[in-house]
N, C-alpha and C positions, 0 to 999 in steps of 0.2 A: 921292448918297444911298446909304446902306448898305443892301444887300439880301443876304439869304441865297440860297444856290443850291439849297436843299432845299425843295421845295414839291409841291403836288398840286392838280389841278383837274378837275372832272367836269361834263359837260353831256349832256342827253338832249333831243332834239327829234323831231318826227315828225308823221305824218298817220294817217288811218285805215288806209292801205295799208302804211305803212313807218315804222320807228323807227330813229333814228341815235343811237348812244351814243359819246361821245368822252371819253377820259381823257388828261390831260397830267401827266407826272411829271418832275421835274427834280432832279438831284443835282449835286454839285460836280465840276467838270472844269476843266482848265487853259484850254481854249478852248471855243468854241461848237460843240457836236456834237449832231446830231439822229439819232434812231433812230425808224423808223416801222413799225408793224404795222397795215396797212390792207387792206381788201378789194381783190381784183384789179380791180374796176370803177373804183377810185379811184387806180390807179397813175399815170395821166396827170396827176393833180393834185398830185404830189409837190412840184414846184418852187413851186407856188402856196402849198401848205401850209407849206413851209419859210420862205417870205417872211413869212407871217403870224406864225410862231413867232419869227422874227428881230425883229419889231417889239416883242415883249414881253420877250425875253431876249437879252442880249448875251454871256453867258458861262455855261458849265455844260453838262452833258449833258441833253438834252431828249428824253423818250420820249413818242411820240404813239401812242395806241391808238384805232382806229375800228372799231366793229361796226355792221353794218346788218342789221336784222331785217325780214322781210316777204316776201310773194310777188311784189311788183311787179318786183323785179330778177331773179327766177328763173322761167323758163318751163319747165313740165314737160310731157312728151309721152309717151303710152302707145302702144306698138307691139306688134303680134302677130307672132310668128315662124311664118309660114304654112307654111313647109317642114317645120318640126317638127310642127305640127298635122296636116299631111297624113300624116306618118309614123305619128303616134299613131293616126289614124283607120284607116289601112290595117292596122295591127297589131290593132286592136280588131275589125275586120271579119273578119280571119283567125281571131281567137280565137273569134268567134261561130260561124263555119262549122266549125272543127275540133272544137269541143265541143258543137255543135248547141244553142247558147244562144238563147233567145227574148227579145224585149223591146227597147225603145229605150234608148240610153244617155242618162241625164239630163245636162243642161248642167253641173251642179255637179261631176260626175265629170271631164268634159273640162277644165274650167277649173282643176281642182285639180292637173293635171299640171305638173311644174316646168318653168320656163324658157319657157313659152308666151308670157307677157307680159313686157315690159321697160319700165322708166320711164327716160327720158333727161331730163337737165336742161340748160338753156341759159341763160347769164347775159345779161340785157339791159343795155344801156348806161344809165348814170345820167342822168337828165334835168336840165336847167338848174334846174328848181325844186328838186330834191333837192340839187344842188350848192350852191345858195344856202343851204339849210337846214344843210348840212354845214359850210360856212364860218362860219356864225353860231355853230354849236355849238363849233367849234374856237376861235373868238374868245372865247366865253364861258368855256370851260374854261381857256384861257390867262390870261384876266383873273383868274380865281379863283386860279390858281397864282401870278401876279404879286403879288396882294394878300397871299398867304401869305408870299411872299418878303420883301415890305416889312415885314410885321408882325414876322417873325423878325429882320429886319435891325435893327429898333429895339432889340431885346434884345441883339443882338450889339454894337451901337454903345454901348449903356450899359455893357456889360462891358468893352469896349475903352477907353472913357474912364476907367474905374476903374483899369485896369492902367497906362495912360499916366500917370495921377496918381501911382500907386505908384512907377513908374520915376523920375519927376521927383524925388520925395522921396528915393529911395535915392541917386540921383546927387548931389543936394544934400548929403546926409549924407557921402558919399564926398569931395565937394569941401571940406566943412568939416573933415573928418578929415585931409585931405592935408597941411597944414602941419605938424601934429604928427607924422604918419608920416614925413615927409621929415626933420624935425629929429632924430627918434629914429634914423632910418636913418643919417644922417650922423655922429651921435655914435658909433654902433656902428663905422662905418668908421674914425673917428679913434682909437678905442680899439684896434682891431685893428692899425692902422698903428703906433701907439705901442708895442704889445706886440711887433710884429715888429722894430722898430728896437732894442728892448732885447735881443733875442735874436741878431740878425744885423746886421752893418754895412751901410750903404746902398751899393749897387753902381751901379745905373742910375737916377738921379733922374728923368729925363724919362719913362722907362717907368713908373715908380712913380706919378708924377702923372697920367699918362694912365689908368692903371688905376683910380685914385681917382675921377677924373671920370666914367668909365664906370659905376662902382659907384653913384656918387651920382645919376646920371641914370636908373639902372635903376628907381628908385622914383618917378620923375616921370611922372604920368599926366594932366598938365594938358591936353595936346592931345586925349586920348581923352575927357576930360570935356566939353570944348568941342564935339567932334563929336557926342557923345551928346545934348547939349542941342539941337544943330541938327537931328539926326534926329528927336527927339521933337517939336520944333516943326513939322517937315514932316509928321509923322504927324497932329498935331492939325489942321493945315490940310487934309490930305487927306480926313479923315473927314467933312468938311462939304461936299465937292464933290458935285455932282448927277450926275456921270458915274460909270461903274463904277470902283471903287477897290481891288478885291481884289488885283490883281497888283501895283499900286504899293505897297500896304501890305506885301505879301510881301517886296518888295525892301528896303523900309525896315527891316523886322524883321530881315532877314538882316544888314544893315549894323549895326544895334544889337547883334546877337549878336557880330559881328566885334569891335566896340569893347569889349564886355564881356569877351570872351576875352583881348584884349590887356591890359586892366586886371588881369584875374586873373593873367596870366603875369608882369606887372611889379610886382604888389603885394608890398610888404615889411611889411605890417601885417595882423594877424589880423582886426581890425575891418573893414578895407576888403575883405578876402577874404570875410568873411561877407556883407557887402552885395552883393558881386559875385555870390555864389551866389543871393541873392534876386532880383537883376536878371535873371540868366540864366533862372531859373525863370519869372518873369513874361513874358519874351520868348518862351519856348517855348510858353506858353499863348496868347500873342498870335498866334504862327504857326499854331497849331491853329485859332484862330477865323477868321483872315483867309483860310485855305484854303477856307473855306465861304462866302466873301463874293464877290459878283459884282464 
């Protein structure tokens, strides 16, 4: 089944104490590659998360983002710096005595001194309940991304079928043009040989015949046409497979381009050369499309 490698999925789950937000983004890549940005409490779940993603995606770069909000996983503690408080109090008492100040110091003044209190944070381990919620969210976001891949894959497949149809037509037109092109090519060779004999006497007959045969064969692209039909048939068979088809289509497209280049180099007819340009243009567009197919 044709699938795009570009997609996005998002899920959010939670309770009164905690919220988990998950995002899954996928882009084209030659192989299956995973990148994760997850909280430190979830590091030990990396292998399990990777296995979940692998069940949805076989090829492409997959980016997983997880954010966890709430106080459940974060424990805060307030601590007083008693040594510093004692120093403040000693200095205040000395200040009162030195300047003969009366009255008590209000609590607001003491607590306003810097660095008396500090707040420390400690991360708690994620519970089994929240792990289950997290995995459900990853599954849901991955499913969304997969559905987007499949939907875009339908459009890619439609475009691919159109281009394969165009290639088949161009190859058939080249095949139909081939007899006329060969006949005209051989006639040109005969005229050149005749003109040459009129100007110079024949020296090496065997060598001359060998050169004539080589020139005549130069314009023969029968084998290339047969191979192009074979490659196009393979491509049509490949696009209906249920397994990932992107890399196989890339290979077939490369082989098609190789045959098209050979036809272009052997062409002795302007019409065939024009069709060859159209064929190469279609193949390049196919290559661009299949690079984004799983």
